[in-house]
VOPAGU-2260 file (C-alpha; in pm, 1 decimal, decimal comma):
REM VOPAGU-2260
SITE   aa  ch    i         X         Y         Z
SITE  MET   A    0    1997,9   -2162,4    -669,4
SITE  GLY   A    1    2167,4   -2026,2    -357,0
SITE  ARG   A    2    2162,2   -2130,0       4,6
SITE  PRO   A    3    1838,1   -2121,8     202,6
SITE  VAL   A    4    1758,7   -1788,9     369,5
SITE  THR   A    5    1693,6   -1829,9     740,8
SITE  ARG   A    6    1506,8   -1622,3     995,4
SITE  SER   A    7    1829,5   -1504,2    1159,9
SITE  GLN   A    8    1958,7   -1384,6     821,5
SITE  LEU   A    9    1636,8   -1192,8     764,9
SITE  VAL   A   10    1655,3   -1033,2    1110,1
SITE  ALA   A   11    2018,8    -936,1    1050,6
SITE  GLY   A   12    1920,6    -780,3     718,1
SITE  LEU   A   13    1639,0    -581,9     879,2
SITE  VAL   A   14    1875,1    -452,7    1147,1
SITE  GLU   A   15    2121,6    -353,3     874,9
SITE  LEU   A   16    1842,9    -160,5     705,2
SITE  GLY   A   17    1794,9      36,6    1025,8
SITE  VAL   A   18    1487,9    -133,9    1172,7
SITE  GLU   A   19    1485,5     -95,3    1550,6
SITE  ALA   A   20    1273,3    -214,8    1840,9
SITE  GLY   A   21     960,0      -1,1    1869,4
SITE  ASP   A   22     954,5      99,5    1502,2
SITE  THR   A   23     641,3     116,9    1292,0
SITE  VAL   A   24     711,7     -33,1     950,2
SITE  LEU   A   25     509,1     -50,8     629,0
SITE  VAL   A   26     626,2    -362,6     449,2
SITE  HIS   A   27     618,5    -446,1      79,7
SITE  SER   A   28     766,0    -785,2       2,2
SITE  SER   A   29     831,7   -1047,4    -262,5
SITE  LEU   A   30     894,0   -1389,2    -111,9
SITE  SER   A   31    1035,2   -1528,0    -436,5
SITE  ALA   A   32    1288,2   -1243,4    -461,9
SITE  PHE   A   33    1482,6   -1382,9    -165,6
SITE  GLY   A   34    1535,1   -1719,7    -332,3
SITE  PHE   A   35    1448,4   -2015,0    -109,8
SITE  VAL   A   36    1334,4   -1899,2     235,8
SITE  ALA   A   37    1347,7   -2178,7     491,4
SITE  GLY   A   38     995,1   -2201,4     629,5
SITE  GLY   A   39     843,5   -1972,6     366,2
SITE  SER   A   40     632,8   -1662,9     429,4
SITE  ILE   A   41     584,8   -1724,8     803,0
SITE  THR   A   42     962,8   -1694,8     844,2
SITE  VAL   A   43     952,6   -1343,2     700,0
SITE  CYS   A   44     666,4   -1249,0     933,5
SITE  GLN   A   45     854,0   -1385,2    1234,4
SITE  ALA   A   46    1170,5   -1197,9    1137,3
SITE  LEU   A   47     979,0    -871,1    1110,8
SITE  ALA   A   48     820,4    -928,8    1452,6
SITE  ALA   A   49    1160,1   -1001,6    1605,6
SITE  ALA   A   50    1310,2    -685,3    1453,9
SITE  VAL   A   51    1042,8    -440,2    1576,8
SITE  GLY   A   52     986,2    -618,7    1907,6
SITE  PRO   A   53     672,2    -617,4    2122,9
SITE  THR   A   54     646,7    -235,6    2122,4
SITE  GLY   A   55     671,0    -204,8    1744,4
SITE  THR   A   56     407,1    -230,5    1471,7
SITE  ILE   A   57     408,9    -402,8    1134,3
SITE  ALA   A   58     174,0    -291,2     856,9
SITE  MET   A   59     120,7    -437,6     511,3
SITE  PRO   A   60    -121,6    -382,5     224,5
SITE  GLY   A   61    -411,3    -627,0     231,5
SITE  PHE   A   62    -544,8    -524,5    -107,8
SITE  THR   A   63    -825,2    -712,1    -284,9
SITE  PRO   A   64    -840,2    -597,0    -649,2
SITE  GLN   A   65   -1018,4    -924,0    -726,7
SITE  LEU   A   66   -1331,6    -754,3    -589,8
SITE  SER   A   67   -1329,8    -475,9    -848,8
SITE  HIS   A   68   -1642,7    -425,8   -1059,3
SITE  PRO   A   69   -1631,6    -629,3   -1381,5
SITE  ALA   A   70   -1693,4    -308,9   -1577,5
SITE  SER   A   71   -1335,9    -208,6   -1489,9
SITE  TRP   A   72   -1182,9    -534,7   -1617,8
SITE  ARG   A   73    -986,4    -568,4   -1939,5
SITE  PRO   A   74   -1203,7    -675,6   -2236,4
SITE  GLU   A   75   -1006,8    -998,7   -2277,2
SITE  ARG   A   76   -1087,3   -1088,2   -1915,3
SITE  LEU   A   77   -1460,6   -1048,3   -1979,9
SITE  ASP   A   78   -1443,0   -1235,7   -2312,4
SITE  GLY   A   79   -1781,3   -1099,4   -2414,4
SITE  ALA   A   80   -1957,1   -1164,3   -2083,5
SITE  ASP   A   81   -2201,5    -908,3   -1942,8
SITE  PRO   A   82   -2023,3    -720,7   -1659,3
SITE  LEU   A   83   -2352,9    -635,3   -1490,3
SITE  GLU   A   84   -2452,5    -998,9   -1466,3
SITE  ILE   A   85   -2115,0   -1092,1   -1320,3
SITE  SER   A   86   -2129,2    -802,7   -1073,2
SITE  ARG   A   87   -2445,0    -944,4    -915,0
SITE  GLU   A   88   -2254,8   -1256,4    -811,4
SITE  MET   A   89   -1936,4   -1093,3    -685,5
SITE  PRO   A   90   -1866,2   -1166,7    -317,1
SITE  ALA   A   91   -1871,4    -891,9     -56,2
SITE  PHE   A   92   -1551,8    -795,4     121,3
SITE  ASP   A   93   -1507,3    -967,6     456,9
SITE  ALA   A   94   -1217,6    -826,7     658,6
SITE  ALA   A   95   -1174,0   -1154,2     843,2
SITE  ALA   A   96   -1211,7   -1396,6     553,3
SITE  THR   A   97   -1132,1   -1233,6     218,0
SITE  PRO   A   98    -782,9   -1338,1     106,5
SITE  VAL   A   99    -521,8   -1081,5      11,4
SITE  SER   A  100    -477,7   -1085,0    -365,5
SITE  ALA   A  101    -204,0   -1314,2    -493,4
SITE  THR   A  102     -66,7   -1012,7    -681,2
SITE  ILE   A  103      18,4    -849,1    -346,3
SITE  GLY   A  104     223,6   -1145,8    -233,5
SITE  ALA   A  105     238,5   -1451,7     -11,6
SITE  VAL   A  106     374,7   -1269,6     293,6
SITE  PRO   A  107      72,4   -1036,9     343,2
SITE  GLU   A  108    -168,6   -1329,2     308,1
SITE  CYS   A  109      26,5   -1520,5     573,4
SITE  PHE   A  110      40,0   -1206,4     790,8
SITE  ARG   A  111    -338,8   -1168,1     762,0
SITE  GLY   A  112    -394,4   -1494,8     947,4
SITE  LEU   A  113    -158,3   -1432,8    1238,3
SITE  PRO   A  114    -302,5   -1383,2    1588,8
SITE  GLY   A  115    -344,5   -1014,1    1662,7
SITE  THR   A  116    -348,5    -894,2    1301,1
SITE  ALA   A  117    -610,9    -624,1    1245,0
SITE  ARG   A  118    -745,2    -517,7     906,1
SITE  SER   A  119    -907,2    -196,3     785,9
SITE  ASP   A  120   -1242,4    -233,9     615,7
SITE  HIS   A  121   -1194,0     -82,2     269,7
SITE  PRO   A  122   -1324,9    -335,0      14,6
SITE  HIS   A  123   -1037,0    -278,1    -230,0
SITE  THR   A  124    -737,2    -133,4     -44,8
SITE  SER   A  125    -746,2    -256,8     313,8
SITE  PHE   A  126    -434,1    -246,6     530,1
SITE  LEU   A  127    -315,9    -509,7     775,4
SITE  ALA   A  128    -138,4    -428,9    1101,6
SITE  ASN   A  129      -5,9    -619,2    1399,8
SITE  GLY   A  130     153,6    -473,0    1710,9
SITE  ALA   A  131     123,7    -176,2    1941,0
SITE  LEU   A  132     -48,7      61,2    1694,6
SITE  ALA   A  133    -245,6    -197,3    1498,9
SITE  ALA   A  134    -589,2     -85,0    1617,3
SITE  ASP   A  135    -514,8     282,5    1552,8
SITE  LEU   A  136    -375,3     219,9    1204,1
SITE  THR   A  137    -675,1      18,4    1087,6
SITE  ALA   A  138    -967,7     172,3    1277,6
SITE  HIS   A  139   -1077,3     428,2    1017,7
SITE  HIS   A  140   -1060,2     375,7     642,5
SITE  PRO   A  141   -1309,7     585,1     443,4
SITE  VAL   A  142   -1428,2     443,2     113,2
SITE  PRO   A  143   -1375,8     770,9     -79,1
SITE  TYR   A  144   -1014,1     877,3    -144,3
SITE  ARG   A  145    -892,2     545,0     -13,6
SITE  LEU   A  146    -515,9     607,0     -22,8
SITE  SER   A  147    -524,5     958,6     117,9
SITE  SER   A  148    -426,0    1082,0     462,0
SITE  ALA   A  149    -782,7    1010,9     582,2
SITE  GLY   A  150    -703,7     639,3     606,6
SITE  PRO   A  151    -424,1     411,3     727,0
SITE  LEU   A  152    -154,4     585,8     521,5
SITE  GLY   A  153    -224,8     902,3     719,3
SITE  ARG   A  154    -182,0     713,9    1045,6
SITE  LEU   A  155     145,9     567,7     918,6
SITE  TRP   A  156     259,4     923,2     845,6
SITE  ASP   A  157     163,4    1025,5    1199,0
SITE  ALA   A  158     374,6     738,5    1332,9
SITE  ALA   A  159     674,6     838,5    1117,2
SITE  ALA   A  160     674,5     486,8     974,2
SITE  LYS   A  161     969,9     332,1     797,8
SITE  ILE   A  162     889,8     185,5     457,9
SITE  LEU   A  163    1051,5    -150,1     384,1
SITE  MET   A  164    1075,3    -274,2      25,7
SITE  LEU   A  165    1194,0    -632,6      62,9
SITE  GLY   A  166    1272,0    -752,8    -286,3
SITE  THR   A  167    1022,7    -509,6    -442,0
SITE  SER   A  168    1068,6    -197,8    -653,3
SITE  TRP   A  169     948,6     156,3    -599,6
SITE  HIS   A  170     652,8      70,0    -821,5
SITE  SER   A  171     489,0    -107,3    -526,7
SITE  CYS   A  172     554,9     173,6    -275,2
SITE  THR   A  173     197,2     253,6    -174,4
SITE  ALA   A  174     290,6     556,0      38,1
SITE  LEU   A  175     381,4     749,0    -277,0
SITE  HIS   A  176       8,0     781,7    -339,8
SITE  LEU   A  177      -2,5    1027,5     -48,9
SITE  ALA   A  178     194,6    1269,8    -265,2
SITE  GLU   A  179     -55,6    1228,9    -549,7
SITE  TYR   A  180    -336,7    1341,3    -319,8
SITE  ARG   A  181    -133,0    1642,0    -204,0
SITE  THR   A  182      10,5    1760,6    -538,1
SITE  ALA   A  183    -192,4    1919,0    -819,1
SITE  TYR   A  184      31,7    1802,5   -1104,8
SITE  PRO   A  185     -82,1    1859,1   -1466,2
SITE  GLY   A  186    -345,9    1609,3   -1565,8
SITE  ARG   A  187    -451,7    1509,5   -1215,8
SITE  ARG   A  188    -810,5    1385,7   -1233,4
SITE  ARG   A  189   -1079,4    1253,0   -1004,6
SITE  GLY   A  190   -1403,9    1072,6   -1065,5
SITE  ARG   A  191   -1633,0     807,2    -926,5
SITE  TRP   A  192   -1583,4     433,5    -941,3
SITE  PRO   A  193   -1788,0     135,6    -815,3
SITE  VAL   A  194   -1714,9     -33,8    -483,5
SITE  PRO   A  195   -1890,5    -343,1    -345,4
SITE  VAL   A  196   -2125,1    -295,1     -51,3
SITE  PRO   A  197   -2263,0    -586,7     152,0
SITE  ALA   A  198   -2632,3    -642,8      89,4
SITE  PRO   A  199   -2883,7    -913,7     185,3
SITE  GLY   A  200   -2801,3   -1221,3     -18,2
SITE  GLY   A  201   -2482,4   -1083,6    -170,0
SITE  VAL   A  202   -2345,3    -747,7    -272,4
SITE  SER   A  203   -2460,3    -418,4    -421,1
SITE  TRP   A  204   -2246,6    -147,9    -579,3
SITE  ALA   A  205   -2203,4     218,1    -484,6
SITE  ALA   A  206   -2012,6     493,7    -663,4
SITE  ALA   A  207   -1729,9     639,9    -454,1
SITE  ASP   A  208   -1541,9     964,3    -511,8
SITE  GLU   A  209   -1179,3     889,5    -592,2
SITE  LEU   A  210    -855,7    1021,5    -734,6
SITE  LEU   A  211    -722,2     846,5   -1043,3
SITE  VAL   A  212    -390,7     726,2    -901,2
SITE  TRP   A  213    -102,6     598,2   -1117,1
SITE  GLU   A  214     214,5     405,1   -1039,3
SITE  GLY   A  215     369,2     432,0   -1384,8
SITE  ASP   A  216     647,3     673,3   -1284,6
SITE  PHE   A  217     709,7     552,3    -927,7
SITE  ASP   A  218    1032,6     375,4   -1026,1
SITE  ALA   A  219    1165,8     695,2   -1184,0
SITE  LEU   A  220    1055,4     891,5    -876,8
SITE  GLY   A  221    1229,7     650,0    -641,5
SITE  ASP   A  222    1550,0     658,3    -845,4
SITE  ALA   A  223    1542,8    1038,9    -836,8
SITE  PHE   A  224    1494,3    1033,7    -459,4
SITE  THR   A  225    1788,2     796,5    -417,9
SITE  ARG   A  226    2014,0    1025,4    -622,3
SITE  ALA   A  227    1899,3    1343,5    -448,6
SITE  CYS   A  228    1887,8    1204,1     -93,1
SITE  PRO   A  229    2126,3     906,6     -79,3
SITE  GLU   A  230    2155,8     933,5     297,2
SITE  ALA   A  231    1778,3     878,1     331,2
SITE  VAL   A  232    1775,1     537,5     162,2
SITE  THR   A  233    1932,1     231,6     325,9
SITE  VAL   A  234    1998,8     -66,6     100,7
SITE  THR   A  235    2113,9    -421,2     174,8
SITE  THR   A  236    2091,3    -765,5      18,2
SITE  VAL   A  237    1929,3   -1065,4     186,6
SITE  GLY   A  238    1959,1   -1386,7     -10,3
SITE  ALA   A  239    1896,0   -1276,6    -367,7
SITE  ALA   A  240    1670,4    -984,0    -269,8
SITE  THR   A  241    1763,8    -617,8    -280,7
SITE  CYS   A  242    1599,1    -456,3      22,0
SITE  ARG   A  243    1544,5     -85,1      91,3
SITE  GLN   A  244    1435,0     123,7     387,6
SITE  VAL   A  245    1318,5     484,7     372,2
SITE  GLY   A  246    1122,3     713,6     602,0
SITE  ILE   A  247     767,6     782,6     487,8
SITE  ARG   A  248     788,2    1155,3     557,6
SITE  GLU   A  249    1114,9    1218,2     374,6
SITE  LEU   A  250     995,3    1023,0      72,2
SITE  VAL   A  251     649,0    1177,0      46,0
SITE  ARG   A  252     778,3    1532,8      87,7
SITE  PHE   A  253    1027,8    1475,7    -193,6
SITE  ALA   A  254     761,4    1309,7    -409,4
SITE  GLU   A  255     533,6    1612,4    -386,0
SITE  GLY   A  256     792,6    1836,7    -549,3
SITE  TRP   A  257     897,6    1571,0    -799,9
SITE  LEU   A  258     542,7    1509,5    -922,4
SITE  ALA   A  259     478,5    1881,2    -964,5
SITE  GLY   A  260     788,1    1915,4   -1180,0
SITE  HIS   A  261     795,9    1585,9   -1370,4
SITE  ARG   A  262     448,3    1435,3   -1407,2
SITE  ASP   A  263     206,7    1540,5   -1680,8
SITE  LEU   A  264     -93,1    1312,6   -1739,3
SITE  ARG   A  265    -289,9    1549,3   -1962,8
SITE  GLY   A  266    -443,3    1357,7   -2248,1
SITE  GLY   A  267    -448,7    1027,8   -2060,4
SITE  LEU   A  268    -728,1     783,2   -2132,4
SITE  ALA   A  269   -1009,3     739,2   -1882,7
SITE  PRO   A  270    -996,7     393,4   -1724,5
SITE  PRO   A  271   -1299,9     167,8   -1779,1
SITE  GLY   A  272   -1569,2     163,6   -1514,5
SITE  TRP   A  273   -1515,4     523,6   -1399,9
SITE  VAL   A  274   -1776,1     801,0   -1435,0
SITE  ASN   A  275   -1790,7    1177,2   -1380,0
SITE  ILE   A  276   -1418,0    1218,1   -1446,4
SITE  CYS   A  277   -1303,2    1576,9   -1416,3
SITE  ASP   A  278    -994,9    1787,6   -1350,0
SITE  ALA   A  279    -858,5    1772,9    -994,4
SITE  ALA   A  280    -631,1    2075,5    -990,8
SITE  ASP   A  281    -788,0    2203,2    -668,6
SITE  ALA   A  282    -736,1    2062,3    -319,6
SITE  LEU   A  283    -917,0    1736,3    -255,2
SITE  PRO   A  284   -1167,1    1704,9      32,2
SITE  VAL   A  285    -935,3    1502,7     256,8
SITE  PRO   A  286    -759,4    1614,6     575,7
SITE  PRO   A  287    -399,6    1735,2     547,5
SITE  LEU   A  288    -112,7    1529,5     679,6
SITE  ARG   A  289     -18,9    1625,9    1031,3
SITE  GLU   A  290     338,8    1741,2    1073,1
SITE  ARG   A  291     379,4    1605,9    1426,6
SITE  LEU   A  292     361,8    1259,4    1570,8
SITE  ALA   A  293      28,4    1155,9    1716,7
SITE  THR   A  294     208,0    1121,5    2049,7
SITE  GLY   A  295     326,7    1481,5    2039,0
SITE  GLY   A  296     689,1    1417,6    1939,4
SITE  ASN   A  297     888,6    1617,3    1688,9
SITE  PRO   A  298     844,3    1531,9    1319,3
């Protein structure tokens, strides 16, 4: 079973990964991957805060796929029920109250409730942040093209964030979606999908323009990045968890070229619930990533 993992062990592991005071970090985590953490998810949050210090910023995904339109659910989930009837009773997204999905992990849900944690207002893919840049990271999150540079991922790029994968694989590395928005690989498609909008007495649904993103080759992409740029990936073990750190800019720049040369999604099936799906070979209507820090520093 292994010895309990303590906060000081977690802090030491973060320092070994290269986390420093003042850093901005985007954290993906699996609490169970560590083994038994003394104190649970709050211990991980406290260790992250200690590592970045009072001038640093911690960000995490606060995603809520449980609020997706029933028309996009698997048939076995519906079990013959009418998706339109169910959609009328779906709750609206509440940035303060809606829990982070259990599929995202226990640590982000704990992080959501900490004093000072801010949350962007996208009903499906909100981001959480706490620290010096929290307000800036979460202030603007357009509903269309939700994982593009127009939202929190773009602000994390501006801040030259470090990505931490604490017991998680490349499959969960959300920043890789930035490369999908920037790279016209074969088979890239866009369309419209339903998002919940608060309405008197409940929720209504609006169609939002969106890129059809895919994580199916992120593990292969991450392995290729590690082989090509071993100096850019720091790896350590904390408890039973393999932990990685990589810079968002180095990773996304590599991913752009890798997707162009290795991904081909032509012939892929359209996901349920989407409409007006078409080719997205041209540039998408989202702002480009800025190549300099928001503070004016060198990239």
